[in-house]
C-alpha positions as CSV (number, residue, x, y, z in Angstrom):
1,M,93.9,75.3,69.4
2,R,90.7,73.5,67.6
3,S,87.3,75.0,68.4
4,A,85.7,71.3,67.8
5,G,86.6,67.9,68.3
6,V,85.8,64.9,67.1
7,G,86.3,61.3,69.0
8,V,85.2,57.8,67.9
9,S,85.0,54.6,69.6
10,Q,84.5,50.9,68.7
11,L,84.3,49.4,72.2
12,R,81.9,46.6,72.9
13,D,80.5,48.1,76.2
14,P,78.4,51.1,75.6
15,F,79.4,53.1,78.7
16,A,82.9,52.5,77.6
17,A,82.5,53.4,74.2
18,G,80.7,56.4,75.2
19,K,83.3,57.9,77.3
20,E,86.3,56.9,75.3
21,A,84.6,58.9,72.1
22,A,83.6,61.7,74.4
23,S,87.2,61.9,76.1
24,K,89.0,61.8,72.5
25,A,86.6,64.6,71.3
26,I,86.9,67.0,74.5
27,K,91.0,66.5,74.6
28,A,91.2,67.8,70.9
29,T,89.7,71.0,72.0
30,S,92.0,71.1,75.3
31,G,88.8,71.2,77.6
32,R,87.1,74.2,76.3
33,P,83.6,75.0,77.4
34,V,81.4,73.1,75.5
35,G,78.5,75.0,73.4
36,L,77.2,71.6,71.5
37,C,78.0,67.9,71.5
38,L,76.6,65.8,68.7
39,V,76.4,62.0,69.4
40,F,76.0,59.4,66.4
41,S,76.1,55.8,67.3
42,S,75.4,52.7,66.2
43,S,72.3,50.9,67.3
44,R,74.5,47.9,68.5
45,Y,74.8,50.2,71.6
46,N,72.5,50.3,74.4
47,P,71.4,54.2,73.9
48,K,71.0,55.0,77.9
49,K,74.4,53.4,79.0
50,L,76.2,54.9,75.7
51,L,74.9,58.5,76.8
52,E,76.1,57.9,80.3
53,G,79.3,57.3,79.4
54,V,79.5,60.4,77.4
55,K,78.3,62.4,80.3
56,A,80.7,61.1,82.7
57,V,83.0,63.1,80.8
58,L,81.1,65.9,79.8
59,G,78.4,66.6,82.2
60,P,74.9,68.3,81.4
61,V,76.2,69.9,77.7
62,P,73.7,70.5,75.3
63,L,73.8,67.4,73.4
64,A,71.8,66.1,70.5
65,G,72.2,63.2,67.9
66,C,71.1,59.8,67.2
67,T,71.5,56.4,66.2
68,T,72.4,55.6,62.5
69,A,73.1,53.3,59.4
70,G,76.8,54.0,59.6
71,E,79.2,56.7,61.0
72,I,80.9,59.4,59.3
73,T,84.0,59.6,61.1
74,P,87.4,61.2,60.3
75,A,89.0,58.1,59.6
76,G,86.5,57.8,57.2
77,P,83.0,55.4,57.2
78,L,82.3,53.1,60.1
79,E,79.6,50.5,61.3
80,G,79.0,49.6,65.1
81,S,80.7,52.6,66.6
82,V,79.9,55.8,68.4
83,A,81.0,59.1,66.9
84,V,81.1,62.1,69.1
85,M,81.9,66.0,68.3
86,V,81.7,68.8,70.7
87,I,81.8,72.5,69.7
88,S,83.4,75.0,72.0
89,A,81.2,78.0,73.6
90,D,83.3,80.5,72.0
91,I,81.8,79.5,68.2
92,A,78.2,78.1,68.9
93,R,75.8,77.8,71.6
94,A,72.5,75.7,71.4
95,G,69.4,75.2,72.8
96,I,68.1,71.4,72.7
97,G,64.9,70.4,71.8
98,L,62.5,67.3,71.6
99,G,59.2,66.2,70.2
100,K,57.5,63.1,71.0
101,N,54.6,60.7,69.5
102,V,56.2,61.4,65.8
103,K,54.0,58.9,64.1
104,K,50.4,59.8,65.6
105,K,51.0,63.6,66.1
106,P,54.0,64.4,63.7
107,R,53.4,68.2,63.3
108,E,52.4,68.8,67.1
109,A,55.9,66.9,67.4
110,G,57.9,69.1,65.1
111,R,56.0,72.4,67.2
112,E,57.3,71.2,70.3
113,A,61.1,70.2,69.3
114,A,61.5,74.0,67.8
115,S,59.6,75.3,70.9
116,S,61.5,73.9,73.5
117,A,65.1,74.2,71.8
118,I,64.2,78.3,71.8
119,R,63.2,77.9,75.3
120,D,66.7,76.2,76.1
121,L,68.5,78.2,74.3
122,G,67.1,81.1,76.0
123,Y,68.1,84.9,75.7
124,P,71.2,84.8,77.2
125,A,73.0,83.4,74.4
126,L,71.4,85.8,71.7
127,Y,74.8,87.9,72.6
128,L,76.5,85.7,70.1
129,T,74.7,87.7,67.4
130,S,75.2,91.1,65.9
131,P,72.4,92.9,64.3
132,G,72.9,93.7,60.4
133,L,76.0,91.3,60.5
134,G,74.5,89.2,57.6
135,A,74.3,92.1,55.3
136,K,77.9,92.8,55.7
137,R,79.6,89.1,55.8
138,R,78.5,86.3,53.3
139,G,77.7,83.1,55.3
140,H,76.3,84.9,58.0
141,V,73.2,82.7,59.7
142,P,72.8,83.7,63.1
143,F,70.6,80.8,63.8
144,F,70.0,77.3,62.4
145,V,68.5,74.0,63.3
146,L,70.1,70.5,63.1
147,M,66.9,67.9,63.1
148,F,66.8,64.1,63.8
149,P,63.8,62.5,63.2
150,D,62.7,59.2,63.9
151,G,63.6,57.6,60.2
152,L,61.1,55.0,60.7
153,S,58.0,56.8,61.3
154,G,57.4,57.9,57.7
155,Q,56.7,61.6,58.6
156,E,59.2,63.6,58.3
157,E,57.4,66.0,55.9
158,E,55.0,66.8,58.8
159,V,57.5,67.3,61.3
160,I,59.2,69.6,59.0
161,E,56.2,71.7,59.0
162,G,55.7,71.9,62.6
163,M,59.0,73.0,63.2
164,K,58.4,75.8,60.1
165,D,55.0,76.5,62.3
166,V,57.5,77.6,64.8
167,L,60.5,79.0,63.1
168,G,59.2,80.3,59.5
169,G,59.2,78.9,56.3
170,F,62.5,79.7,55.0
171,F,64.6,79.1,58.6
172,P,67.6,77.3,57.9
173,I,67.2,73.3,58.9
174,V,69.4,70.5,57.9
175,G,69.8,67.1,59.2
176,G,69.1,63.1,59.1
177,S,66.7,60.6,59.9
178,A,67.5,58.4,62.7
179,G,68.5,54.8,61.8
180,D,69.2,51.4,63.5
181,D,71.8,50.0,61.3
182,L,68.9,49.0,58.4
183,K,67.1,46.4,61.0
184,L,64.2,48.5,60.5
185,K,62.8,48.0,64.0
186,R,63.7,50.9,66.3
187,T,65.6,54.1,66.0
188,Y,66.6,56.3,68.9
189,Q,66.7,60.0,69.3
190,F,69.3,61.9,71.8
191,C,68.8,64.9,73.8
192,T,70.3,66.5,76.9
193,D,67.6,64.2,78.7
194,G,68.5,60.9,77.3
195,A,67.7,58.7,74.7
196,F,64.0,58.4,73.2
197,T,62.4,56.6,70.2
198,D,59.2,57.9,67.9
199,S,60.6,61.4,68.7
200,V,62.5,64.1,66.8
201,A,65.4,66.0,68.9
202,C,67.1,69.3,67.2
203,A,69.5,71.7,68.0
204,L,69.1,75.3,67.6
205,V,72.5,76.7,66.9
206,A,73.6,80.4,67.7
207,T,76.6,81.5,66.0
208,N,78.6,84.6,64.6
209,N,80.9,82.6,62.7
210,P,80.1,82.1,58.8
211,V,77.7,78.9,58.0
212,G,77.4,77.3,55.0
213,F,74.7,74.5,53.8
214,S,74.4,72.4,50.8
215,S,72.5,69.2,49.4
216,K,73.1,67.3,46.5
217,H,72.8,63.8,44.9
218,G,74.5,63.3,41.8
219,W,71.7,61.2,39.7
220,R,71.2,62.1,36.1
221,P,67.8,62.5,34.5
222,L,66.8,60.5,31.5
223,D,64.4,61.5,28.9
224,R,61.4,58.9,30.4
225,L,58.6,60.8,32.0
226,A,55.4,60.0,33.7
227,L,52.4,62.0,35.2
228,V,51.3,61.2,38.8
229,T,47.7,61.0,38.1
230,K,47.0,59.4,41.5
231,S,48.7,59.3,45.0
232,S,48.7,59.8,48.9
233,G,51.0,60.4,51.0
234,R,54.0,58.3,49.9
235,V,52.0,55.8,47.9
236,V,51.8,56.6,44.3
237,E,48.8,54.3,42.8
238,K,48.7,55.6,39.2
239,L,51.2,56.9,36.6
240,N,49.6,58.3,33.1
241,H,46.4,56.7,34.2
242,R,47.6,53.1,34.7
243,P,49.2,51.2,37.6
244,A,52.5,53.0,38.9
245,A,54.3,49.6,38.8
246,E,53.5,48.9,35.1
247,V,54.6,52.0,34.0
248,Y,57.7,52.5,36.0
249,A,58.8,48.9,34.7
250,E,58.4,50.4,31.1
251,M,60.5,53.4,31.9
252,L,63.1,51.1,33.0
253,K,62.6,49.4,30.0
254,I,62.2,46.0,31.7
255,S,58.9,43.1,32.2
256,F,56.9,44.0,34.9
257,E,58.1,40.3,35.8
258,D,61.7,41.5,35.9
259,L,60.7,44.4,38.2
260,Q,59.3,42.2,40.8
261,E,62.3,40.3,41.5
262,G,64.5,41.2,44.6
263,V,63.9,44.1,46.9
264,L,63.1,47.2,45.0
265,A,64.7,49.5,47.3
266,W,68.0,48.4,47.1
267,E,68.0,47.2,43.5
268,K,66.0,49.3,40.7
269,G,65.0,51.9,42.8
270,L,68.6,52.3,44.1
271,S,70.1,52.9,41.1
272,N,67.2,54.2,39.1
273,P,64.7,56.5,41.5
274,L,62.7,59.1,40.1
275,G,63.1,62.5,40.3
276,M,60.6,65.3,41.1
277,P,61.5,68.8,40.2
278,D,60.8,71.6,43.0
279,L,59.8,75.3,42.0
280,S,63.1,76.4,41.0
281,G,63.4,73.6,38.6
282,E,66.0,71.5,40.8
283,I,65.5,67.6,40.6
284,W,65.2,66.0,44.1
285,L,64.9,62.2,44.2
286,R,62.0,59.9,45.0
287,H,63.2,56.4,46.3
288,P,60.8,53.5,45.6
289,Q,60.4,51.6,48.5
290,A,58.2,48.6,47.7
291,L,55.9,47.3,45.2
292,L,52.0,46.9,46.6
293,K,49.8,43.9,45.7
294,D,47.5,46.4,44.1
295,G,50.2,47.6,41.5
296,S,51.0,51.0,43.5
297,I,54.3,52.1,44.6
298,S,55.3,53.0,48.1
299,F,58.3,55.9,48.3
300,F,60.8,57.0,50.8
301,S,59.0,60.7,50.7
302,R,56.0,61.9,49.9
303,V,55.2,62.0,45.8
304,P,51.7,64.4,45.3
305,E,49.6,64.1,42.2
306,G,50.0,66.2,39.2
307,V,53.7,66.2,39.4
308,A,55.8,64.9,36.6
309,L,58.7,62.0,37.7
310,R,61.5,61.6,35.5
311,L,63.6,58.4,35.5
312,M,66.9,59.0,36.8
313,D,70.6,57.1,36.7
314,G,73.2,56.9,39.2
315,R,76.6,56.2,38.7
316,R,79.5,55.8,41.2
317,E,81.5,58.6,39.7
318,D,78.6,60.8,39.5
319,L,77.8,60.4,43.2
320,I,81.0,61.0,44.3
321,K,81.3,64.2,42.3
322,A,78.2,65.5,43.8
323,A,79.7,65.1,47.6
324,V,82.4,67.1,45.9
325,D,80.1,69.9,44.6
326,A,78.2,69.9,47.6
327,A,81.6,70.6,49.8
328,S,82.2,73.0,47.4
329,E,78.4,75.1,47.3
330,A,78.9,74.8,51.3
331,M,82.3,76.3,51.4
332,E,81.1,79.1,48.9
333,K,78.1,80.1,50.9
334,C,80.3,80.0,54.1
335,G,82.1,82.9,52.4
336,K,85.1,81.0,51.7
337,P,86.3,80.7,55.0
338,R,90.1,80.6,55.8
339,E,89.4,77.5,58.0
340,V,86.6,75.0,58.7
341,E,85.9,75.1,62.3
342,A,83.4,72.2,62.1
343,A,81.9,69.7,59.4
344,I,78.5,67.7,59.8
345,V,77.3,65.6,57.1
346,F,74.4,63.8,56.3
347,N,74.4,61.3,53.9
348,C,71.8,58.6,52.7
349,V,72.5,54.7,53.4
350,A,71.1,54.3,50.1
351,R,74.3,56.2,48.7
352,Y,76.1,54.0,50.9
353,K,74.7,50.9,49.3
354,L,75.2,52.0,45.6
355,L,78.9,53.1,46.1
356,G,79.9,50.0,48.7
357,P,82.4,50.4,51.2
358,E,85.5,51.4,49.0
359,G,83.2,54.2,47.1
360,A,81.9,55.3,50.3
361,R,85.4,55.7,51.6
362,E,86.7,57.7,48.3
363,E,83.6,59.9,48.4
364,L,85.0,61.1,52.1
365,R,88.2,61.7,50.8
366,E,87.2,63.4,48.0
367,L,85.2,65.5,50.1
368,R,87.9,65.9,52.5
369,K,90.2,67.8,49.8
370,V,87.6,70.5,49.6
371,I,87.4,71.3,53.3
372,G,90.6,70.4,54.5
373,D,91.3,68.4,57.5
374,A,88.5,70.0,59.7
375,P,87.1,67.8,62.6
376,M,84.3,66.3,60.5
377,V,81.5,64.0,61.7
378,G,78.0,62.6,60.7
379,F,76.0,59.7,59.9
380,Y,74.2,57.4,57.2
381,T,70.8,58.6,57.3
382,Y,67.1,57.0,56.4
383,G,66.4,60.4,54.8
384,E,67.9,63.6,54.8
385,Q,66.3,67.0,55.7
386,G,67.6,70.2,53.8
387,F,67.1,73.7,52.0
388,T,67.9,75.3,48.8
389,E,68.7,79.3,48.8
390,G,65.5,81.2,48.4
391,G,63.8,77.8,48.8
392,P,61.9,76.2,51.9
393,V,63.1,73.1,53.8
394,G,62.4,69.6,52.3
395,H,62.8,65.8,53.1
396,R,65.3,64.5,50.6
397,N,66.1,61.1,49.7
398,Q,69.5,59.8,48.5
399,T,71.4,63.0,48.8
400,V,74.5,64.1,50.4
401,T,73.6,67.3,53.0
402,I,76.8,69.5,54.5
403,C,76.7,72.0,57.1
404,L,80.0,73.7,57.5
405,I,81.0,76.2,60.3
406,G,83.8,78.4,59.5
407,R,86.3,80.8,60.7
408,S,86.7,83.9,58.5
């Protein structure tokens, strides 16, 4: 008997779609009590009616999720669908949190989301954790957070800081930024109380099962570097004391005129983002978003002054291998479980754009070879949140982040 189940629907009516997906998910667990429900849906659905359909089947269970830029399902990548995962209360229980007004008060929103999740989980669920178990069994993480911030806010870093204010700097937090099918107008965040925008929803999960996380990207560093000499938030004004766009064009070995052609985010910036090392030496991607009139470049995540950026190169085979490596590392951190109870995948929509539909299907097929036929759900994001062992939580670009709950 499965401890988690996934249901998918592509019905046009939002209430009917939510009801069908939830019915399929709960049927896979034989109707066992639900400790957490995850809902990832296309923005084409009315979010309120969609959640009403889900709740018509499941009732007032702990629920979190968001709208997406594509859904990840057991059948592969989909668009225009809703995917629902239910996780049985015998392996995990969750407290749901929500923080509002992310664009104007992101840090406060992060604090409120984490604090309200703690209050919602409450003391009774703590029986799931056993003191000292972490020292005995690799992969034991008594608590972790799944977060779903507004992907159009541009404030994920501050939201994370707010959550860390409450949870601590090295608390396991993974997630994905909500999307809207690349319409870039409005995203929705889901919680037990309904659908909200300009918010961050999160689930504080308590479990005694082994858990594993990993984030990878697959882009290769090239031997072309530039120093960030002037930046503000997500805008880099100067590289090597010159306009950032001019230096970036030189790193690409193209003319500035060629760099101006097309949409930067989905062309040169897609295959050749810039890489920024963390304190451990791991290189994380900074995805260029747009060229600004003054020669600056805006990015999808923050780039501080004083860091050295390397030009990166992305190829289909390397991206697919990164997904396999992420799954393998998550399995290792999970203690190499004899079975994966649930797999949750956050995959950047930029990866989907570079791989294309067939490449994205191959990526999930290869990932499946590592984790087996476990119930799997996820979505294509506007950014990913993850952490490395011994490192703080960060907002990522162009990565695949995997969360596994195993069975020893």
